[in-house]
N, C-alpha and C positions, 0 to 999 in steps of 0.2 A: 616506447612513450605513444608515439604519434596512432598504434594499434587499442590502447588502452582510451587514449582521447576521442579516438570514433568509435568506438565500443559506446562508452558514457554517452555523447552524444545523441547514440542512436538512441537506448536504453533511457534517458530523460528527456529526450525530446527535440530535441537543438538540432541535430542533422534536416528536420522536418519542416523546421524552420528555416535550414539555409544558414544557418547561424556557423562562422566559420572563422574562430580566431587558431592564435596560435595554440602547442597540445597542454602547455601546463597552464595557460589562463582557461581553456577548456573540461579539463579536468576537476582544478579547481572548482567554476561553475557550477558546473555536474553535481559533482559533489554535495556543492552547499544547498543546491535547488532537491537531490532528491534528500536527504537530511531532515530539510523542511517539512518535502512531505511525505516523510515516513510517519508522524505520529500524527496526518491528517489521512492518513490512509487508514494506519491502524482503527483511528475513534468508529472512522467509517466502517468501518468493517465491523467492530462490536454490537454496533449500534444496529446491525444487519445480523447478527445470529456468526458472525465466524470468529474464525480465533484469533486476537489482538497480537498478541507475538509473532504469527506466522506475518501474518498481513503488515506486520512494523518491517521484518526483514526483507519482504518483495517490496514494499513502496519503499526503503532505499535501494533494495538491486534495479528496481524498474519504474523508479518515480512515479511521471504524469499515467503511465500505461495499465500501473496496479492501480493507482489510487481511480481511473478510466471505468477499469476493469470491476469494482468494489462498487463504482455508483450508478454498473448501466446492470448487472445484471441484477438477478431478480434478490432480494432476503431470502436465507433458510428461512426452510421453515423447523418453528423451534414446539416441542411439545409443550401441549397444555400442561396446565399446571393443577393436580388431581384438587377438588373443591374444600378439601380440609388440610390440603398443604401436608409440609411436613410433622406438625404437631397434633396433627386428627387421634382421636384411639385406633384407628383403625391402620395406622403406619406401623409397619413392623420393626 
């Protein structure tokens, strides 16, 4: 249980803040923070042209690290939509 608490402390970022609590408190706090950051990470990822479901999972697994990655790295280039769109007469 102590190993799980240490891993969660690093993935949620608490270890960098030197937060040391008992294992059960660390696990509960890390999971709560990761659960709160997962949808925020997904929203930021979708707005930057990335997969929302993938980044929800990564946000839950890696917490603040996944959110930082999505916010720091450049958005994916999105292919431009043709001028006529899908309803144009040229669409096959």
